[in-house]
LOTI-629228 format. One record per residue (C-alpha): residue number from 1; y, z, x. Coordinates in pm, 1 decimal. Layout:
<atom nr="NUM" py="Y" pz="Z" px="X"/>
...
END
This chain:
<atom nr="1" py="820.7" pz="1269.6" px="1400.5"/>
<atom nr="2" py="962.1" pz="989.0" px="1620.2"/>
<atom nr="3" py="649.9" pz="1004.7" px="1848.2"/>
<atom nr="4" py="422.9" pz="979.3" px="1547.2"/>
<atom nr="5" py="617.5" pz="673.3" px="1411.8"/>
<atom nr="6" py="606.5" pz="501.0" px="1751.5"/>
<atom nr="7" py="226.4" pz="551.6" px="1778.0"/>
<atom nr="8" py="182.1" pz="426.2" px="1414.8"/>
<atom nr="9" py="384.0" pz="123.3" px="1493.3"/>
<atom nr="10" py="175.0" pz="49.4" px="1814.1"/>
<atom nr="11" py="-137.3" pz="92.6" px="1637.0"/>
<atom nr="12" py="-16.4" pz="-133.4" px="1366.8"/>
<atom nr="13" py="64.2" pz="-403.9" px="1629.0"/>
<atom nr="14" py="-277.5" pz="-366.0" px="1783.4"/>
<atom nr="15" py="-439.1" pz="-397.2" px="1441.5"/>
<atom nr="16" py="-250.2" pz="-719.1" px="1368.9"/>
<atom nr="17" py="-346.2" pz="-890.5" px="1701.7"/>
<atom nr="18" py="-696.2" pz="-763.2" px="1734.9"/>
<atom nr="19" py="-821.3" pz="-1012.8" px="1468.3"/>
<atom nr="20" py="-1147.2" pz="-934.3" px="1275.1"/>
<atom nr="21" py="-1147.0" pz="-556.8" px="1331.0"/>
<atom nr="22" py="-846.4" pz="-511.6" px="1127.3"/>
<atom nr="23" py="-637.2" pz="-697.3" px="888.5"/>
<atom nr="24" py="-631.4" pz="-786.9" px="509.2"/>
<atom nr="25" py="-899.1" pz="-1013.8" px="376.6"/>
<atom nr="26" py="-944.3" pz="-1157.2" px="43.3"/>
<atom nr="27" py="-1194.0" pz="-950.9" px="-178.8"/>
<atom nr="28" py="-1180.2" pz="-639.9" px="38.2"/>
<atom nr="29" py="-1210.6" pz="-314.3" px="-150.9"/>
<atom nr="30" py="-1157.3" pz="51.6" px="-59.1"/>
<atom nr="31" py="-1379.9" pz="259.5" px="-290.4"/>
<atom nr="32" py="-1402.4" pz="568.4" px="-84.4"/>
<atom nr="33" py="-1771.5" pz="630.6" px="-166.5"/>
<atom nr="34" py="-1832.7" pz="702.0" px="202.2"/>
<atom nr="35" py="-1632.6" pz="1015.7" px="145.4"/>
<atom nr="36" py="-1377.0" pz="898.4" px="414.6"/>
<atom nr="37" py="-1010.7" pz="827.4" px="349.9"/>
<atom nr="38" py="-1049.1" pz="466.8" px="491.9"/>
<atom nr="39" py="-743.5" pz="492.5" px="704.8"/>
<atom nr="40" py="-500.5" pz="608.3" px="437.3"/>
<atom nr="41" py="-270.4" pz="882.4" px="569.7"/>
<atom nr="42" py="88.8" pz="1023.9" px="544.3"/>
<atom nr="43" py="347.0" pz="1045.1" px="815.5"/>
<atom nr="44" py="264.9" pz="1311.5" px="1062.3"/>
<atom nr="45" py="297.9" pz="1609.1" px="1031.4"/>
<atom nr="46" py="189.4" pz="1665.8" px="684.4"/>
<atom nr="47" py="53.1" pz="1985.1" px="542.9"/>
<atom nr="48" py="-122.0" pz="1791.3" px="267.0"/>
<atom nr="49" py="-247.2" pz="1461.3" px="385.0"/>
<atom nr="50" py="-476.0" pz="1243.1" px="161.2"/>
<atom nr="51" py="-823.5" pz="1370.2" px="115.1"/>
<atom nr="52" py="-1132.8" pz="1238.9" px="-85.6"/>
<atom nr="53" py="-1247.0" pz="1415.8" px="-391.7"/>
<atom nr="54" py="-1576.7" pz="1373.5" px="-602.6"/>
<atom nr="55" py="-1620.4" pz="1405.4" px="-975.8"/>
<atom nr="56" py="-1981.6" pz="1339.2" px="-1100.4"/>
<atom nr="57" py="-2092.8" pz="1025.6" px="-899.8"/>
<atom nr="58" py="-1743.8" pz="897.0" px="-827.0"/>
<atom nr="59" py="-1549.8" pz="965.4" px="-508.8"/>
<atom nr="60" py="-1176.9" pz="864.7" px="-488.1"/>
<atom nr="61" py="-863.2" pz="925.4" px="-291.3"/>
<atom nr="62" py="-624.2" pz="1203.0" px="-361.3"/>
<atom nr="63" py="-272.0" pz="1248.7" px="-238.6"/>
<atom nr="64" py="-61.8" pz="1559.1" px="-289.3"/>
<atom nr="65" py="308.2" pz="1580.0" px="-283.0"/>
<atom nr="66" py="482.0" pz="1916.9" px="-261.5"/>
<atom nr="67" py="833.5" pz="1783.2" px="-362.8"/>
<atom nr="68" py="1150.2" pz="1916.9" px="-193.4"/>
<atom nr="69" py="1198.4" pz="1824.8" px="172.1"/>
<atom nr="70" py="998.2" pz="1805.1" px="468.1"/>
<atom nr="71" py="645.2" pz="1678.0" px="548.6"/>
<atom nr="72" py="421.0" pz="1604.9" px="250.0"/>
<atom nr="73" py="722.3" pz="1625.1" px="11.9"/>
<atom nr="74" py="707.5" pz="1262.0" px="-105.1"/>
<atom nr="75" py="442.4" pz="1093.4" px="-299.8"/>
<atom nr="76" py="370.0" pz="812.5" px="-46.4"/>
<atom nr="77" py="70.2" pz="733.1" px="165.4"/>
<atom nr="78" py="-0.3" pz="427.6" px="386.5"/>
<atom nr="79" py="-248.4" pz="219.3" px="569.9"/>
<atom nr="80" py="-199.2" pz="30.3" px="894.7"/>
<atom nr="81" py="-563.0" pz="-99.0" px="944.0"/>
<atom nr="82" py="-742.7" pz="-309.5" px="678.9"/>
<atom nr="83" py="-423.5" pz="-345.0" px="470.6"/>
<atom nr="84" py="-210.8" pz="-480.0" px="753.4"/>
<atom nr="85" py="-183.1" pz="-859.0" px="858.2"/>
<atom nr="86" py="-98.5" pz="-1178.3" px="711.7"/>
<atom nr="87" py="-127.5" pz="-1174.4" px="339.7"/>
<atom nr="88" py="-18.9" pz="-1533.0" px="305.2"/>
<atom nr="89" py="-288.1" pz="-1684.3" px="526.0"/>
<atom nr="90" py="-555.8" pz="-1459.2" px="365.7"/>
<atom nr="91" py="-453.7" pz="-1583.3" px="17.4"/>
<atom nr="92" py="-390.4" pz="-1236.3" px="-96.2"/>
<atom nr="93" py="-134.7" pz="-1236.7" px="-374.5"/>
<atom nr="94" py="-242.5" pz="-952.5" px="-602.5"/>
<atom nr="95" py="-374.1" pz="-594.2" px="-535.5"/>
<atom nr="96" py="-532.6" pz="-397.6" px="-811.9"/>
<atom nr="97" py="-655.3" pz="-38.5" px="-821.4"/>
<atom nr="98" py="-760.8" pz="247.9" px="-1036.4"/>
<atom nr="99" py="-487.0" pz="523.7" px="-1060.9"/>
<atom nr="100" py="-472.1" pz="875.1" px="-1236.2"/>
<atom nr="101" py="-204.9" pz="1134.9" px="-1246.5"/>
<atom nr="102" py="-361.7" pz="1468.1" px="-1198.1"/>
<atom nr="103" py="-37.9" pz="1651.1" px="-1151.1"/>
<atom nr="104" py="215.5" pz="1828.5" px="-1379.9"/>
<atom nr="105" py="506.8" pz="1565.0" px="-1368.1"/>
<atom nr="106" py="510.1" pz="1208.4" px="-1481.5"/>
<atom nr="107" py="528.7" pz="958.1" px="-1190.9"/>
<atom nr="108" py="577.1" pz="570.2" px="-1164.4"/>
<atom nr="109" py="345.8" pz="410.8" px="-905.1"/>
<atom nr="110" py="411.7" pz="95.5" px="-711.8"/>
<atom nr="111" py="324.3" pz="-53.8" px="-369.9"/>
<atom nr="112" py="563.9" pz="-98.5" px="-79.0"/>
<atom nr="113" py="534.5" pz="-303.8" px="242.8"/>
<atom nr="114" py="686.3" pz="-272.8" px="593.9"/>
<atom nr="115" py="665.3" pz="-576.2" px="840.0"/>
<atom nr="116" py="636.3" pz="-567.0" px="1215.4"/>
<atom nr="117" py="1010.7" pz="-697.6" px="1222.1"/>
<atom nr="118" py="1119.3" pz="-365.9" px="1017.5"/>
<atom nr="119" py="1156.9" pz="-551.2" px="687.2"/>
<atom nr="120" py="1070.3" pz="-333.9" px="377.7"/>
<atom nr="121" py="975.4" pz="-442.5" px="35.5"/>
<atom nr="122" py="856.1" pz="-286.6" px="-283.9"/>
<atom nr="123" py="682.3" pz="-438.0" px="-591.2"/>
<atom nr="124" py="863.3" pz="-470.9" px="-908.2"/>
<atom nr="125" py="526.4" pz="-426.4" px="-1077.8"/>
<atom nr="126" py="466.1" pz="-52.4" px="-1140.3"/>
<atom nr="127" py="271.3" pz="177.8" px="-1378.4"/>
<atom nr="128" py="401.7" pz="493.8" px="-1549.7"/>
<atom nr="129" py="160.4" pz="767.3" px="-1549.8"/>
<atom nr="130" py="211.3" pz="1077.9" px="-1775.7"/>
<atom nr="131" py="128.7" pz="1412.7" px="-1653.5"/>
<atom nr="132" py="-250.9" pz="1459.6" px="-1667.2"/>
<atom nr="133" py="-320.5" pz="1103.9" px="-1746.8"/>
<atom nr="134" py="-660.0" pz="951.6" px="-1734.6"/>
<atom nr="135" py="-774.7" pz="665.3" px="-1510.3"/>
<atom nr="136" py="-586.1" pz="347.6" px="-1546.9"/>
<atom nr="137" py="-619.9" pz="1.1" px="-1378.0"/>
<atom nr="138" py="-299.3" pz="-164.1" px="-1251.2"/>
<atom nr="139" py="-236.1" pz="-499.4" px="-1106.1"/>
<atom nr="140" py="57.9" pz="-550.1" px="-840.9"/>
<atom nr="141" py="192.7" pz="-898.6" px="-806.9"/>
<atom nr="142" py="285.4" pz="-929.7" px="-446.2"/>
<atom nr="143" py="500.5" pz="-1228.7" px="-509.6"/>
<atom nr="144" py="730.7" pz="-1028.0" px="-732.0"/>
<atom nr="145" py="896.6" pz="-777.5" px="-505.3"/>
<atom nr="146" py="1236.9" pz="-642.6" px="-424.8"/>
<atom nr="147" py="1375.5" pz="-671.9" px="-79.9"/>
<atom nr="148" py="1454.1" pz="-316.0" px="18.1"/>
<atom nr="149" py="1575.4" pz="-296.8" px="365.0"/>
<atom nr="150" py="1617.3" pz="-521.4" px="678.1"/>
<atom nr="151" py="1429.9" pz="-808.1" px="510.8"/>
<atom nr="152" py="1553.4" pz="-1173.5" px="510.0"/>
<atom nr="153" py="1279.7" pz="-1297.2" px="274.5"/>
<atom nr="154" py="954.9" pz="-1183.4" px="103.3"/>
<atom nr="155" py="773.3" pz="-1429.6" px="329.2"/>
<atom nr="156" py="896.5" pz="-1236.7" px="640.4"/>
<atom nr="157" py="711.1" pz="-922.4" px="524.9"/>
<atom nr="158" py="400.8" pz="-1056.7" px="364.8"/>
<atom nr="159" py="313.8" pz="-1266.6" px="674.7"/>
<atom nr="160" py="355.9" pz="-970.2" px="909.1"/>
<atom nr="161" py="256.7" pz="-659.1" px="720.7"/>
<atom nr="162" py="257.2" pz="-364.7" px="948.7"/>
<atom nr="163" py="168.1" pz="-103.5" px="666.1"/>
<atom nr="164" py="103.3" pz="-119.1" px="295.6"/>
<atom nr="165" py="221.5" pz="186.6" px="100.9"/>
<atom nr="166" py="131.3" pz="346.7" px="-224.4"/>
<atom nr="167" py="424.4" pz="529.0" px="-353.7"/>
<atom nr="168" py="563.1" pz="716.4" px="-660.8"/>
<atom nr="169" py="902.7" pz="572.1" px="-717.2"/>
<atom nr="170" py="1100.2" pz="515.5" px="-1041.2"/>
<atom nr="171" py="1282.1" pz="224.4" px="-874.8"/>
<atom nr="172" py="1159.9" pz="-14.0" px="-616.0"/>
<atom nr="173" py="1176.3" pz="193.3" px="-304.6"/>
<atom nr="174" py="981.6" pz="231.7" px="28.0"/>
<atom nr="175" py="989.6" pz="605.9" px="83.1"/>
<atom nr="176" py="859.2" pz="742.3" px="-261.2"/>
<atom nr="177" py="1014.8" pz="1010.3" px="-460.7"/>
<atom nr="178" py="1014.5" pz="1388.4" px="-343.0"/>
<atom nr="179" py="843.3" pz="1508.8" px="-658.3"/>
<atom nr="180" py="556.3" pz="1755.5" px="-694.5"/>
<atom nr="181" py="257.2" pz="1549.0" px="-788.2"/>
<atom nr="182" py="-107.1" pz="1469.1" px="-744.7"/>
<atom nr="183" py="-213.1" pz="1098.8" px="-741.8"/>
<atom nr="184" py="-564.0" pz="980.8" px="-756.8"/>
<atom nr="185" py="-654.9" pz="630.6" px="-644.0"/>
<atom nr="186" py="-984.5" pz="430.4" px="-634.3"/>
<atom nr="187" py="-1106.3" pz="72.3" px="-599.7"/>
<atom nr="188" py="-808.5" pz="-84.8" px="-420.5"/>
<atom nr="189" py="-886.2" pz="-452.4" px="-409.6"/>
<atom nr="190" py="-726.3" pz="-757.9" px="-243.5"/>
<atom nr="191" py="-727.1" pz="-1046.3" px="-489.4"/>
<atom nr="192" py="-588.2" pz="-1406.4" px="-521.5"/>
<atom nr="193" py="-351.2" pz="-1522.0" px="-799.2"/>
<atom nr="194" py="-531.0" pz="-1631.0" px="-1116.9"/>
<atom nr="195" py="-402.2" pz="-1980.0" px="-1074.2"/>
<atom nr="196" py="-527.1" pz="-2215.8" px="-782.4"/>
<atom nr="197" py="-169.2" pz="-2361.6" px="-768.4"/>
<atom nr="198" py="-14.9" pz="-2044.0" px="-630.5"/>
<atom nr="199" py="-271.4" pz="-2017.1" px="-355.8"/>
<atom nr="200" py="-217.0" pz="-2387.2" px="-266.5"/>
<atom nr="201" py="158.8" pz="-2319.8" px="-237.1"/>
<atom nr="202" py="93.9" pz="-2026.3" px="-14.4"/>
<atom nr="203" py="-143.2" pz="-2225.7" px="203.7"/>
<atom nr="204" py="127.0" pz="-2487.4" px="246.2"/>
<atom nr="205" py="380.5" pz="-2223.0" px="347.6"/>
<atom nr="206" py="144.6" pz="-2071.0" px="590.0"/>
<atom nr="207" py="59.7" pz="-2413.2" px="738.4"/>
<atom nr="208" py="422.6" pz="-2507.7" px="778.4"/>
<atom nr="209" py="491.9" pz="-2169.1" px="945.4"/>
<atom nr="210" py="217.3" pz="-2230.1" px="1195.5"/>
<atom nr="211" py="336.4" pz="-2583.9" px="1269.5"/>
<atom nr="212" py="673.4" pz="-2457.6" px="1352.4"/>
END
């Protein structure tokens, strides 16, 4: 497990420093229509990693959690490629996605982030999904987060994102709840805030950080 974590961190550092090949960009979307998982995975080893599923003409991402303890027990999956990077400079302050609970237990879905410095945050925005719910669209405000662990400020995390997580957690948390569940996800989008003022403020923060 330690080896897998080290490899993931190393891959994330490469993604952050390699420029255009990886890293969050405004307007990007994961729609999974290629049939690939687009870099979403669980910590290794997991007996039930994320897969793609197709219904009719729609392909989406599905993650199963077994509950209990051990690999694959928690409803949590993460991405260290296109969802890593500097969200402030990119102007990304919201993430939207379509979600569905195909399991037998209710879950609460939110986002969580880890920085290259080890800081962890989780969004206060969340969506409650009853068991067997239909598709719903949720918007996560990235400027409204709880500092979970080893984090001095939200800016520390959003400017140095090593991984973005989709978790099922009743309270803001990074690891996700160990609950038997099946979460379907589609059309993950990186968006700006509705108001231009928020983007200008973020730009000023980023510019000041670069000057220092």
